[in-house]
N, CA, C and O atoms as a Tripos MOL2 file, in Angstrom:
@<TRIPOS>MOLECULE
protein
  300   299    75     0     0
PROTEIN
NO_CHARGES

@<TRIPOS>ATOM
      1 N          36.2720   57.9850  -56.8390 N.3       1 UNK1
      2 CA         36.7020   58.1450  -58.2100 C.3       1 UNK1
      3 C          35.6430   58.9040  -58.9970 C.2       1 UNK1
      4 O          34.4480   58.6590  -58.8280 O.2       1 UNK1
      5 N          36.0660   59.8090  -59.8400 N.am      2 UNK2
      6 CA         35.1180   60.5720  -60.6390 C.3       2 UNK2
      7 C          34.3810   59.6670  -61.6330 C.2       2 UNK2
      8 O          34.9790   58.7880  -62.2540 O.2       2 UNK2
      9 N          33.0970   59.8950  -61.7670 N.am      3 UNK3
     10 CA         32.2830   59.0690  -62.6610 C.3       3 UNK3
     11 C          32.6590   59.2850  -64.1230 C.2       3 UNK3
     12 O          32.6620   58.3360  -64.9070 O.2       3 UNK3
     13 N          32.9720   60.5070  -64.4920 N.am      4 UNK4
     14 CA         33.2700   60.8200  -65.8900 C.3       4 UNK4
     15 C          34.7620   60.8700  -66.1870 C.2       4 UNK4
     16 O          35.1770   61.4740  -67.1760 O.2       4 UNK4
     17 N          35.5490   60.2580  -65.3640 N.am      5 UNK5
     18 CA         36.9780   60.2210  -65.6100 C.3       5 UNK5
     19 C          37.7160   61.3210  -64.8750 C.2       5 UNK5
     20 O          37.1220   62.1470  -64.1820 O.2       5 UNK5
     21 N          38.9990   61.3080  -65.0440 N.am      6 UNK6
     22 CA         39.8640   62.2680  -64.3690 C.3       6 UNK6
     23 C          40.1550   63.4000  -65.3420 C.2       6 UNK6
     24 O          40.6170   63.1670  -66.4590 O.2       6 UNK6
     25 N          39.8830   64.6230  -64.9110 N.am      7 UNK7
     26 CA         39.9800   65.7840  -65.7930 C.3       7 UNK7
     27 C          41.4080   66.0150  -66.2950 C.2       7 UNK7
     28 O          41.6100   66.2930  -67.4770 O.2       7 UNK7
     29 N          42.3810   65.9030  -65.4220 N.am      8 UNK8
     30 CA         43.7830   66.1300  -65.8000 C.3       8 UNK8
     31 C          44.6250   64.9160  -65.3840 C.2       8 UNK8
     32 O          45.3090   64.9580  -64.3620 O.2       8 UNK8
     33 N          44.5750   63.8410  -66.1710 N.am      9 UNK9
     34 CA         45.3010   62.6260  -65.7700 C.3       9 UNK9
     35 C          46.8120   62.8070  -65.6750 C.2       9 UNK9
     36 O          47.4720   62.0910  -64.9220 O.2       9 UNK9
     37 N          47.3630   63.7480  -66.4230 N.am     10 UNK10
     38 CA         48.8120   63.9810  -66.3680 C.3      10 UNK10
     39 C          49.2570   64.5150  -65.0120 C.2      10 UNK10
     40 O          50.4100   64.3420  -64.6150 O.2      10 UNK10
     41 N          48.3460   65.1570  -64.3120 N.am     11 UNK11
     42 CA         48.6670   65.7270  -63.0060 C.3      11 UNK11
     43 C          48.2770   64.8030  -61.8610 C.2      11 UNK11
     44 O          48.5730   65.0940  -60.7020 O.2      11 UNK11
     45 N          47.6220   63.7050  -62.1720 N.am     12 UNK12
     46 CA         47.1230   62.7900  -61.1460 C.3      12 UNK12
     47 C          48.2440   61.8550  -60.6720 C.2      12 UNK12
     48 O          49.1660   61.5400  -61.4240 O.2      12 UNK12
     49 N          48.1450   61.4290  -59.4330 N.am     13 UNK13
     50 CA         49.0660   60.4490  -58.8730 C.3      13 UNK13
     51 C          48.9570   59.1490  -59.6770 C.2      13 UNK13
     52 O          47.8560   58.6460  -59.9020 O.2      13 UNK13
     53 N          50.0910   58.6160  -60.1020 N.am     14 UNK14
     54 CA         50.1000   57.4060  -60.9400 C.3      14 UNK14
     55 C          49.4630   56.2090  -60.2310 C.2      14 UNK14
     56 O          48.8220   55.3760  -60.8710 O.2      14 UNK14
     57 N          49.6370   56.1250  -58.9270 N.am     15 UNK15
     58 CA         49.0360   55.0290  -58.1630 C.3      15 UNK15
     59 C          47.5070   55.1210  -58.2030 C.2      15 UNK15
     60 O          46.8270   54.1000  -58.3120 O.2      15 UNK15
     61 N          46.9750   56.3230  -58.1150 N.am     16 UNK16
     62 CA         45.5340   56.5070  -58.1980 C.3      16 UNK16
     63 C          44.9980   56.0820  -59.5620 C.2      16 UNK16
     64 O          43.9480   55.4460  -59.6580 O.2      16 UNK16
     65 N          45.7340   56.4410  -60.6170 N.am     17 UNK17
     66 CA         45.3260   56.0370  -61.9630 C.3      17 UNK17
     67 C          45.3540   54.5240  -62.1140 C.2      17 UNK17
     68 O          44.4550   53.9390  -62.7170 O.2      17 UNK17
     69 N          46.3810   53.8950  -61.5700 N.am     18 UNK18
     70 CA         46.5150   52.4400  -61.6390 C.3      18 UNK18
     71 C          45.3590   51.7600  -60.9090 C.2      18 UNK18
     72 O          44.7550   50.8260  -61.4350 O.2      18 UNK18
     73 N          45.0540   52.2260  -59.7080 N.am     19 UNK19
     74 CA         43.9660   51.6300  -58.9380 C.3      19 UNK19
     75 C          42.6290   51.8420  -59.6370 C.2      19 UNK19
     76 O          41.7720   50.9590  -59.6280 O.2      19 UNK19
     77 N          42.4570   52.9940  -60.2330 N.am     20 UNK20
     78 CA         41.2210   53.2590  -60.9730 C.3      20 UNK20
     79 C          41.0920   52.3040  -62.1510 C.2      20 UNK20
     80 O          40.0050   51.7920  -62.4180 O.2      20 UNK20
     81 N          42.1870   52.0610  -62.8520 N.am     21 UNK21
     82 CA         42.1760   51.1360  -63.9880 C.3      21 UNK21
     83 C          41.8030   49.7290  -63.5310 C.2      21 UNK21
     84 O          41.0400   49.0370  -64.2050 O.2      21 UNK21
     85 N          42.3320   49.3130  -62.4030 N.am     22 UNK22
     86 CA         41.9940   47.9820  -61.8780 C.3      22 UNK22
     87 C          40.5050   47.8730  -61.5810 C.2      22 UNK22
     88 O          39.8680   46.8770  -61.9210 O.2      22 UNK22
     89 N          39.9620   48.8890  -60.9550 N.am     23 UNK23
     90 CA         38.5310   48.8840  -60.6330 C.3      23 UNK23
     91 C          37.7020   48.8320  -61.9070 C.2      23 UNK23
     92 O          36.7260   48.0860  -61.9850 O.2      23 UNK23
     93 N          38.0850   49.6150  -62.9000 N.am     24 UNK24
     94 CA         37.3540   49.6200  -64.1690 C.3      24 UNK24
     95 C          37.4070   48.2600  -64.8480 C.2      24 UNK24
     96 O          36.4010   47.8090  -65.3950 O.2      24 UNK24
     97 N          38.5570   47.6000  -64.8260 N.am     25 UNK25
     98 CA         38.6770   46.2800  -65.4400 C.3      25 UNK25
     99 C          37.8200   45.2550  -64.7140 C.2      25 UNK25
    100 O          37.1570   44.4300  -65.3430 O.2      25 UNK25
    101 N          37.8350   45.3110  -63.3970 N.am     26 UNK26
    102 CA         37.0320   44.3690  -62.6230 C.3      26 UNK26
    103 C          35.5440   44.5910  -62.8650 C.2      26 UNK26
    104 O          34.7870   43.6320  -63.0170 O.2      26 UNK26
    105 N          35.1270   45.8450  -62.9000 N.am     27 UNK27
    106 CA         33.7190   46.1590  -63.1460 C.3      27 UNK27
    107 C          33.3070   45.7240  -64.5530 C.2      27 UNK27
    108 O          32.2160   45.1860  -64.7400 O.2      27 UNK27
    109 N          34.1670   45.9530  -65.5320 N.am     28 UNK28
    110 CA         33.8680   45.5530  -66.9140 C.3      28 UNK28
    111 C          33.7150   44.0550  -67.0190 C.2      28 UNK28
    112 O          32.8000   43.5640  -67.6800 O.2      28 UNK28
    113 N          34.6060   43.3230  -66.3710 N.am     29 UNK29
    114 CA         34.5320   41.8690  -66.3970 C.3      29 UNK29
    115 C          33.2380   41.3920  -65.7530 C.2      29 UNK29
    116 O          32.5600   40.5170  -66.2900 O.2      29 UNK29
    117 N          32.8980   41.9610  -64.6120 N.am     30 UNK30
    118 CA         31.6870   41.5360  -63.9070 C.3      30 UNK30
    119 C          30.4300   41.8640  -64.7170 C.2      30 UNK30
    120 O          29.4790   41.0830  -64.7300 O.2      30 UNK30
    121 N          30.4260   43.0050  -65.3830 N.am     31 UNK31
    122 CA         29.2800   43.3640  -66.2140 C.3      31 UNK31
    123 C          29.1380   42.4050  -67.3880 C.2      31 UNK31
    124 O          28.0250   42.0210  -67.7480 O.2      31 UNK31
    125 N          30.2620   42.0160  -67.9860 N.am     32 UNK32
    126 CA         30.2190   41.0700  -69.1020 C.3      32 UNK32
    127 C          29.6830   39.7230  -68.6480 C.2      32 UNK32
    128 O          28.8700   39.1110  -69.3400 O.2      32 UNK32
    129 N          30.1310   39.2620  -67.4950 N.am     33 UNK33
    130 CA         29.6560   37.9840  -66.9540 C.3      33 UNK33
    131 C          28.1570   38.0650  -66.6740 C.2      33 UNK33
    132 O          27.4040   37.1640  -67.0430 O.2      33 UNK33
    133 N          27.7270   39.1410  -66.0260 N.am     34 UNK34
    134 CA         26.3120   39.2920  -65.7000 C.3      34 UNK34
    135 C          25.4470   39.3460  -66.9550 C.2      34 UNK34
    136 O          24.3640   38.7630  -66.9950 O.2      34 UNK34
    137 N          25.9230   40.0420  -67.9670 N.am     35 UNK35
    138 CA         25.1590   40.1350  -69.2090 C.3      35 UNK35
    139 C          25.0560   38.7690  -69.8840 C.2      35 UNK35
    140 O          23.9850   38.3900  -70.3590 O.2      35 UNK35
    141 N          26.1560   38.0370  -69.9270 N.am     36 UNK36
    142 CA         26.1230   36.7100  -70.5360 C.3      36 UNK36
    143 C          25.1480   35.8000  -69.7860 C.2      36 UNK36
    144 O          24.3570   35.0860  -70.4020 O.2      36 UNK36
    145 N          25.2090   35.8290  -68.4620 N.am     37 UNK37
    146 CA         24.3230   34.9850  -67.6560 C.3      37 UNK37
    147 C          22.8670   35.3790  -67.8890 C.2      37 UNK37
    148 O          22.0070   34.5050  -67.9980 O.2      37 UNK37
    149 N          22.5740   36.6760  -67.9680 N.am     38 UNK38
    150 CA         21.2030   37.1230  -68.1950 C.3      38 UNK38
    151 C          20.6960   36.6580  -69.5550 C.2      38 UNK38
    152 O          19.5830   36.1430  -69.6650 O.2      38 UNK38
    153 N          21.5100   36.8400  -70.5870 N.am     39 UNK39
    154 CA         21.1080   36.4060  -71.9290 C.3      39 UNK39
    155 C          20.8870   34.8950  -71.9450 C.2      39 UNK39
    156 O          19.9120   34.4100  -72.5190 O.2      39 UNK39
    157 N          21.7840   34.1680  -71.3220 N.am     40 UNK40
    158 CA         21.6530   32.7120  -71.2730 C.3      40 UNK40
    159 C          20.3680   32.3060  -70.5450 C.2      40 UNK40
    160 O          19.6320   31.4370  -71.0100 O.2      40 UNK40
    161 N          20.1070   32.9440  -69.4000 N.am     41 UNK41
    162 CA         18.8870   32.6290  -68.6480 C.3      41 UNK41
    163 C          17.6280   32.9750  -69.4430 C.2      41 UNK41
    164 O          16.6510   32.2270  -69.4210 O.2      41 UNK41
    165 N          17.6560   34.1090  -70.1430 N.am     42 UNK42
    166 CA         16.5070   34.4820  -70.9730 C.3      42 UNK42
    167 C          16.2670   33.4660  -72.0750 C.2      42 UNK42
    168 O          15.1280   33.0760  -72.3290 O.2      42 UNK42
    169 N          17.3290   33.0410  -72.7230 N.am     43 UNK43
    170 CA         17.1830   32.0180  -73.7660 C.3      43 UNK43
    171 C          16.6940   30.7020  -73.1800 C.2      43 UNK43
    172 O          15.8970   29.9930  -73.7950 O.2      43 UNK43
    173 N          17.1780   30.3850  -71.9880 N.am     44 UNK44
    174 CA         16.7790   29.1340  -71.3330 C.3      44 UNK44
    175 C          15.2860   29.1330  -71.0030 C.2      44 UNK44
    176 O          14.6350   28.0920  -71.0830 O.2      44 UNK44
    177 N          14.7460   30.2870  -70.6360 N.am     45 UNK45
    178 CA         13.3140   30.3810  -70.3360 C.3      45 UNK45
    179 C          12.4620   29.9930  -71.5410 C.2      45 UNK45
    180 O          11.3850   29.4170  -71.3880 O.2      45 UNK45
    181 N          12.9490   30.3090  -72.7330 N.am     46 UNK46
    182 CA         12.2170   30.0080  -73.9570 C.3      46 UNK46
    183 C          12.6680   28.7010  -74.6140 C.2      46 UNK46
    184 O          12.2150   28.3510  -75.7030 O.2      46 UNK46
    185 N          13.5560   27.9980  -73.9420 N.am     47 UNK47
    186 CA         14.0460   26.7320  -74.4870 C.3      47 UNK47
    187 C          14.9430   26.9030  -75.6950 C.2      47 UNK47
    188 O          15.0190   26.0120  -76.5410 O.2      47 UNK47
    189 N          15.6190   28.0250  -75.7880 N.am     48 UNK48
    190 CA         16.4540   28.3160  -76.9520 C.3      48 UNK48
    191 C          17.9460   28.1820  -76.6860 C.2      48 UNK48
    192 O          18.7600   28.5800  -77.5200 O.2      48 UNK48
    193 N          18.3120   27.6350  -75.5520 N.am     49 UNK49
    194 CA         19.7460   27.5370  -75.2470 C.3      49 UNK49
    195 C          20.4700   26.6040  -76.2020 C.2      49 UNK49
    196 O          21.6860   26.7090  -76.3660 O.2      49 UNK49
    197 N          19.7460   25.7000  -76.8300 N.am     50 UNK50
    198 CA         20.4130   24.8170  -77.8010 C.3      50 UNK50
    199 C          20.9180   25.6140  -78.9920 C.2      50 UNK50
    200 O          21.8260   25.1650  -79.6930 O.2      50 UNK50
    201 N          20.3450   26.7910  -79.2340 N.am     51 UNK51
    202 CA         20.7560   27.6120  -80.3730 C.3      51 UNK51
    203 C          22.0810   28.3290  -80.1530 C.2      51 UNK51
    204 O          22.6550   28.8540  -81.1080 O.2      51 UNK51
    205 N          22.5770   28.3650  -78.9310 N.am     52 UNK52
    206 CA         23.8390   29.0740  -78.7040 C.3      52 UNK52
    207 C          25.0160   28.1120  -78.5420 C.2      52 UNK52
    208 O          26.0870   28.5060  -78.0800 O.2      52 UNK52
    209 N          24.8190   26.8940  -78.9090 N.am     53 UNK53
    210 CA         25.8940   25.9160  -78.7930 C.3      53 UNK53
    211 C          27.1620   26.3330  -79.5040 C.2      53 UNK53
    212 O          28.2620   26.1540  -78.9800 O.2      53 UNK53
    213 N          27.0140   26.8960  -80.7090 N.am     54 UNK54
    214 CA         28.1940   27.3110  -81.4720 C.3      54 UNK54
    215 C          28.9390   28.4320  -80.7750 C.2      54 UNK54
    216 O          30.1700   28.4420  -80.7640 O.2      54 UNK54
    217 N          28.2140   29.3780  -80.1930 N.am     55 UNK55
    218 CA         28.8840   30.4960  -79.5290 C.3      55 UNK55
    219 C          29.3280   30.1400  -78.1200 C.2      55 UNK55
    220 O          30.3060   30.6900  -77.6130 O.2      55 UNK55
    221 N          28.6100   29.2220  -77.4890 N.am     56 UNK56
    222 CA         28.9730   28.8290  -76.1220 C.3      56 UNK56
    223 C          30.3740   28.2310  -76.0980 C.2      56 UNK56
    224 O          31.1720   28.5510  -75.2170 O.2      56 UNK56
    225 N          30.6720   27.3690  -77.0550 N.am     57 UNK57
    226 CA         31.9990   26.7650  -77.1260 C.3      57 UNK57
    227 C          33.0650   27.8500  -77.2970 C.2      57 UNK57
    228 O          34.1140   27.8070  -76.6540 O.2      57 UNK57
    229 N          32.7900   28.8110  -78.1610 N.am     58 UNK58
    230 CA         33.7310   29.9040  -78.4110 C.3      58 UNK58
    231 C          33.9330   30.7390  -77.1520 C.2      58 UNK58
    232 O          35.0660   31.0540  -76.7870 O.2      58 UNK58
    233 N          32.8450   31.0950  -76.4930 N.am     59 UNK59
    234 CA         32.9290   31.9070  -75.2820 C.3      59 UNK59
    235 C          33.6580   31.1520  -74.1760 C.2      59 UNK59
    236 O          34.4700   31.7320  -73.4560 O.2      59 UNK59
    237 N          33.3700   29.8760  -74.0430 N.am     60 UNK60
    238 CA         34.0130   29.0810  -72.9980 C.3      60 UNK60
    239 C          35.5180   28.9720  -73.2400 C.2      60 UNK60
    240 O          36.2800   28.7580  -72.2970 O.2      60 UNK60
    241 N          35.9520   29.1160  -74.4920 N.am     61 UNK61
    242 CA         37.3800   29.0590  -74.7910 C.3      61 UNK61
    243 C          38.0750   30.3760  -74.4560 C.2      61 UNK61
    244 O          39.1520   30.3600  -73.8610 O.2      61 UNK61
    245 N          37.4890   31.5120  -74.8200 N.am     62 UNK62
    246 CA         38.1960   32.7760  -74.6480 C.3      62 UNK62
    247 C          37.9770   33.4250  -73.3020 C.2      62 UNK62
    248 O          38.8500   34.1570  -72.8360 O.2      62 UNK62
    249 N          36.8530   33.1890  -72.6580 N.am     63 UNK63
    250 CA         36.5600   33.9040  -71.4230 C.3      63 UNK63
    251 C          37.5470   33.5970  -70.2980 C.2      63 UNK63
    252 O          38.0310   34.5330  -69.6630 O.2      63 UNK63
    253 N          37.8710   32.3290  -70.0210 N.am     64 UNK64
    254 CA         38.8700   32.0680  -68.9660 C.3      64 UNK64
    255 C          40.2250   32.6880  -69.2850 C.2      64 UNK64
    256 O          40.9190   33.1680  -68.3880 O.2      64 UNK64
    257 N          40.5980   32.6790  -70.5530 N.am     65 UNK65
    258 CA         41.8670   33.2980  -70.9480 C.3      65 UNK65
    259 C          41.8290   34.8050  -70.7300 C.2      65 UNK65
    260 O          42.8160   35.3990  -70.2970 O.2      65 UNK65
    261 N          40.7010   35.4180  -71.0270 N.am     66 UNK66
    262 CA         40.5600   36.8450  -70.7950 C.3      66 UNK66
    263 C          40.6980   37.1640  -69.3120 C.2      66 UNK66
    264 O          41.4040   38.1020  -68.9430 O.2      66 UNK66
    265 N          40.0390   36.3990  -68.4710 N.am     67 UNK67
    266 CA         40.1260   36.6150  -67.0220 C.3      67 UNK67
    267 C          41.5650   36.4530  -66.5330 C.2      67 UNK67
    268 O          42.0380   37.2300  -65.7040 O.2      67 UNK67
    269 N          42.2480   35.4460  -67.0520 N.am     68 UNK68
    270 CA         43.6310   35.1960  -66.6580 C.3      68 UNK68
    271 C          44.5310   36.3640  -67.0390 C.2      68 UNK68
    272 O          45.3590   36.7960  -66.2370 O.2      68 UNK68
    273 N          44.3770   36.8720  -68.2420 N.am     69 UNK69
    274 CA         45.2080   37.9760  -68.7180 C.3      69 UNK69
    275 C          44.9400   39.2290  -67.8880 C.2      69 UNK69
    276 O          45.8740   39.9480  -67.5340 O.2      69 UNK69
    277 N          43.6810   39.4920  -67.5780 N.am     70 UNK70
    278 CA         43.3510   40.6680  -66.7640 C.3      70 UNK70
    279 C          43.9670   40.5500  -65.3810 C.2      70 UNK70
    280 O          44.5250   41.5200  -64.8680 O.2      70 UNK70
    281 N          43.8730   39.3710  -64.7700 N.am     71 UNK71
    282 CA         44.4490   39.1860  -63.4320 C.3      71 UNK71
    283 C          45.9680   39.3430  -63.4590 C.2      71 UNK71
    284 O          46.5500   39.9500  -62.5600 O.2      71 UNK71
    285 N          46.6130   38.7910  -64.4980 N.am     72 UNK72
    286 CA         48.0710   38.9270  -64.6120 C.3      72 UNK72
    287 C          48.4620   40.3890  -64.7600 C.2      72 UNK72
    288 O          49.4210   40.8500  -64.1400 O.2      72 UNK72
    289 N          47.7170   41.1150  -65.5850 N.am     73 UNK73
    290 CA         48.0270   42.5250  -65.7920 C.3      73 UNK73
    291 C          47.8260   43.3280  -64.5090 C.2      73 UNK73
    292 O          48.5920   44.2450  -64.2150 O.2      73 UNK73
    293 N          46.8000   42.9790  -63.7570 N.am     74 UNK74
    294 CA         46.5330   43.6920  -62.5180 C.3      74 UNK74
    295 C          47.6420   43.4580  -61.4890 C.2      74 UNK74
    296 O          47.9960   44.3650  -60.7370 O.2      74 UNK74
    297 N          48.1770   42.2650  -61.4600 N.am     75 UNK75
    298 CA         49.2410   41.9550  -60.4980 C.3      75 UNK75
    299 C          50.5350   42.6130  -60.9250 C.2      75 UNK75
    300 O          51.5520   42.4730  -60.2460 O.2      75 UNK75
@<TRIPOS>BOND
     1     1     2 1
     2     2     3 1
     3     3     4 2
     4     3     5 am
     5     5     6 1
     6     6     7 1
     7     7     8 2
     8     7     9 am
     9     9    10 1
    10    10    11 1
    11    11    12 2
    12    11    13 am
    13    13    14 1
    14    14    15 1
    15    15    16 2
    16    15    17 am
    17    17    18 1
    18    18    19 1
    19    19    20 2
    20    19    21 am
    21    21    22 1
    22    22    23 1
    23    23    24 2
    24    23    25 am
    25    25    26 1
    26    26    27 1
    27    27    28 2
    28    27    29 am
    29    29    30 1
    30    30    31 1
    31    31    32 2
    32    31    33 am
    33    33    34 1
    34    34    35 1
    35    35    36 2
    36    35    37 am
    37    37    38 1
    38    38    39 1
    39    39    40 2
    40    39    41 am
    41    41    42 1
    42    42    43 1
    43    43    44 2
    44    43    45 am
    45    45    46 1
    46    46    47 1
    47    47    48 2
    48    47    49 am
    49    49    50 1
    50    50    51 1
    51    51    52 2
    52    51    53 am
    53    53    54 1
    54    54    55 1
    55    55    56 2
    56    55    57 am
    57    57    58 1
    58    58    59 1
    59    59    60 2
    60    59    61 am
    61    61    62 1
    62    62    63 1
    63    63    64 2
    64    63    65 am
    65    65    66 1
    66    66    67 1
    67    67    68 2
    68    67    69 am
    69    69    70 1
    70    70    71 1
    71    71    72 2
    72    71    73 am
    73    73    74 1
    74    74    75 1
    75    75    76 2
    76    75    77 am
    77    77    78 1
    78    78    79 1
    79    79    80 2
    80    79    81 am
    81    81    82 1
    82    82    83 1
    83    83    84 2
    84    83    85 am
    85    85    86 1
    86    86    87 1
    87    87    88 2
    88    87    89 am
    89    89    90 1
    90    90    91 1
    91    91    92 2
    92    91    93 am
    93    93    94 1
    94    94    95 1
    95    95    96 2
    96    95    97 am
    97    97    98 1
    98    98    99 1
    99    99   100 2
   100    99   101 am
   101   101   102 1
   102   102   103 1
   103   103   104 2
   104   103   105 am
   105   105   106 1
   106   106   107 1
   107   107   108 2
   108   107   109 am
   109   109   110 1
   110   110   111 1
   111   111   112 2
   112   111   113 am
   113   113   114 1
   114   114   115 1
   115   115   116 2
   116   115   117 am
   117   117   118 1
   118   118   119 1
   119   119   120 2
   120   119   121 am
   121   121   122 1
   122   122   123 1
   123   123   124 2
   124   123   125 am
   125   125   126 1
   126   126   127 1
   127   127   128 2
   128   127   129 am
   129   129   130 1
   130   130   131 1
   131   131   132 2
   132   131   133 am
   133   133   134 1
   134   134   135 1
   135   135   136 2
   136   135   137 am
   137   137   138 1
   138   138   139 1
   139   139   140 2
   140   139   141 am
   141   141   142 1
   142   142   143 1
   143   143   144 2
   144   143   145 am
   145   145   146 1
   146   146   147 1
   147   147   148 2
   148   147   149 am
   149   149   150 1
   150   150   151 1
   151   151   152 2
   152   151   153 am
   153   153   154 1
   154   154   155 1
   155   155   156 2
   156   155   157 am
   157   157   158 1
   158   158   159 1
   159   159   160 2
   160   159   161 am
   161   161   162 1
   162   162   163 1
   163   163   164 2
   164   163   165 am
   165   165   166 1
   166   166   167 1
   167   167   168 2
   168   167   169 am
   169   169   170 1
   170   170   171 1
   171   171   172 2
   172   171   173 am
   173   173   174 1
   174   174   175 1
   175   175   176 2
   176   175   177 am
   177   177   178 1
   178   178   179 1
   179   179   180 2
   180   179   181 am
   181   181   182 1
   182   182   183 1
   183   183   184 2
   184   183   185 am
   185   185   186 1
   186   186   187 1
   187   187   188 2
   188   187   189 am
   189   189   190 1
   190   190   191 1
   191   191   192 2
   192   191   193 am
   193   193   194 1
   194   194   195 1
   195   195   196 2
   196   195   197 am
   197   197   198 1
   198   198   199 1
   199   199   200 2
   200   199   201 am
   201   201   202 1
   202   202   203 1
   203   203   204 2
   204   203   205 am
   205   205   206 1
   206   206   207 1
   207   207   208 2
   208   207   209 am
   209   209   210 1
   210   210   211 1
   211   211   212 2
   212   211   213 am
   213   213   214 1
   214   214   215 1
   215   215   216 2
   216   215   217 am
   217   217   218 1
   218   218   219 1
   219   219   220 2
   220   219   221 am
   221   221   222 1
   222   222   223 1
   223   223   224 2
   224   223   225 am
   225   225   226 1
   226   226   227 1
   227   227   228 2
   228   227   229 am
   229   229   230 1
   230   230   231 1
   231   231   232 2
   232   231   233 am
   233   233   234 1
   234   234   235 1
   235   235   236 2
   236   235   237 am
   237   237   238 1
   238   238   239 1
   239   239   240 2
   240   239   241 am
   241   241   242 1
   242   242   243 1
   243   243   244 2
   244   243   245 am
   245   245   246 1
   246   246   247 1
   247   247   248 2
   248   247   249 am
   249   249   250 1
   250   250   251 1
   251   251   252 2
   252   251   253 am
   253   253   254 1
   254   254   255 1
   255   255   256 2
   256   255   257 am
   257   257   258 1
   258   258   259 1
   259   259   260 2
   260   259   261 am
   261   261   262 1
   262   262   263 1
   263   263   264 2
   264   263   265 am
   265   265   266 1
   266   266   267 1
   267   267   268 2
   268   267   269 am
   269   269   270 1
   270   270   271 1
   271   271   272 2
   272   271   273 am
   273   273   274 1
   274   274   275 1
   275   275   276 2
   276   275   277 am
   277   277   278 1
   278   278   279 1
   279   279   280 2
   280   279   281 am
   281   281   282 1
   282   282   283 1
   283   283   284 2
   284   283   285 am
   285   285   286 1
   286   286   287 1
   287   287   288 2
   288   287   289 am
   289   289   290 1
   290   290   291 1
   291   291   292 2
   292   291   293 am
   293   293   294 1
   294   294   295 1
   295   295   296 2
   296   295   297 am
   297   297   298 1
   298   298   299 1
   299   299   300 2
@<TRIPOS>SUBSTRUCTURE
     1 UNK1         2 RESIDUE 1 A UNK
     2 UNK2         6 RESIDUE 1 A UNK
     3 UNK3        10 RESIDUE 1 A UNK
     4 UNK4        14 RESIDUE 1 A UNK
     5 UNK5        18 RESIDUE 1 A UNK
     6 UNK6        22 RESIDUE 1 A UNK
     7 UNK7        26 RESIDUE 1 A UNK
     8 UNK8        30 RESIDUE 1 A UNK
     9 UNK9        34 RESIDUE 1 A UNK
    10 UNK10       38 RESIDUE 1 A UNK
    11 UNK11       42 RESIDUE 1 A UNK
    12 UNK12       46 RESIDUE 1 A UNK
    13 UNK13       50 RESIDUE 1 A UNK
    14 UNK14       54 RESIDUE 1 A UNK
    15 UNK15       58 RESIDUE 1 A UNK
    16 UNK16       62 RESIDUE 1 A UNK
    17 UNK17       66 RESIDUE 1 A UNK
    18 UNK18       70 RESIDUE 1 A UNK
    19 UNK19       74 RESIDUE 1 A UNK
    20 UNK20       78 RESIDUE 1 A UNK
    21 UNK21       82 RESIDUE 1 A UNK
    22 UNK22       86 RESIDUE 1 A UNK
    23 UNK23       90 RESIDUE 1 A UNK
    24 UNK24       94 RESIDUE 1 A UNK
    25 UNK25       98 RESIDUE 1 A UNK
    26 UNK26      102 RESIDUE 1 A UNK
    27 UNK27      106 RESIDUE 1 A UNK
    28 UNK28      110 RESIDUE 1 A UNK
    29 UNK29      114 RESIDUE 1 A UNK
    30 UNK30      118 RESIDUE 1 A UNK
    31 UNK31      122 RESIDUE 1 A UNK
    32 UNK32      126 RESIDUE 1 A UNK
    33 UNK33      130 RESIDUE 1 A UNK
    34 UNK34      134 RESIDUE 1 A UNK
    35 UNK35      138 RESIDUE 1 A UNK
    36 UNK36      142 RESIDUE 1 A UNK
    37 UNK37      146 RESIDUE 1 A UNK
    38 UNK38      150 RESIDUE 1 A UNK
    39 UNK39      154 RESIDUE 1 A UNK
    40 UNK40      158 RESIDUE 1 A UNK
    41 UNK41      162 RESIDUE 1 A UNK
    42 UNK42      166 RESIDUE 1 A UNK
    43 UNK43      170 RESIDUE 1 A UNK
    44 UNK44      174 RESIDUE 1 A UNK
    45 UNK45      178 RESIDUE 1 A UNK
    46 UNK46      182 RESIDUE 1 A UNK
    47 UNK47      186 RESIDUE 1 A UNK
    48 UNK48      190 RESIDUE 1 A UNK
    49 UNK49      194 RESIDUE 1 A UNK
    50 UNK50      198 RESIDUE 1 A UNK
    51 UNK51      202 RESIDUE 1 A UNK
    52 UNK52      206 RESIDUE 1 A UNK
    53 UNK53      210 RESIDUE 1 A UNK
    54 UNK54      214 RESIDUE 1 A UNK
    55 UNK55      218 RESIDUE 1 A UNK
    56 UNK56      222 RESIDUE 1 A UNK
    57 UNK57      226 RESIDUE 1 A UNK
    58 UNK58      230 RESIDUE 1 A UNK
    59 UNK59      234 RESIDUE 1 A UNK
    60 UNK60      238 RESIDUE 1 A UNK
    61 UNK61      242 RESIDUE 1 A UNK
    62 UNK62      246 RESIDUE 1 A UNK
    63 UNK63      250 RESIDUE 1 A UNK
    64 UNK64      254 RESIDUE 1 A UNK
    65 UNK65      258 RESIDUE 1 A UNK
    66 UNK66      262 RESIDUE 1 A UNK
    67 UNK67      266 RESIDUE 1 A UNK
    68 UNK68      270 RESIDUE 1 A UNK
    69 UNK69      274 RESIDUE 1 A UNK
    70 UNK70      278 RESIDUE 1 A UNK
    71 UNK71      282 RESIDUE 1 A UNK
    72 UNK72      286 RESIDUE 1 A UNK
    73 UNK73      290 RESIDUE 1 A UNK
    74 UNK74      294 RESIDUE 1 A UNK
    75 UNK75      298 RESIDUE 1 A UNK
């Protein structure tokens, strides 16, 4: 897959575009998870994880739903 996107998507095979979209969604999800884990671990090193309690609850509510919606769309 081209790194900078497909130059002429209108001429591209629709199946290729679909598969590319799936890969991009999976990569985006994995990057978001990795970033959250890194930030959490960094805060934990300094003993500041208690400060993210308000956002942790929010993230724990929407993240599983986001994953579910992405998987449903991919199928």
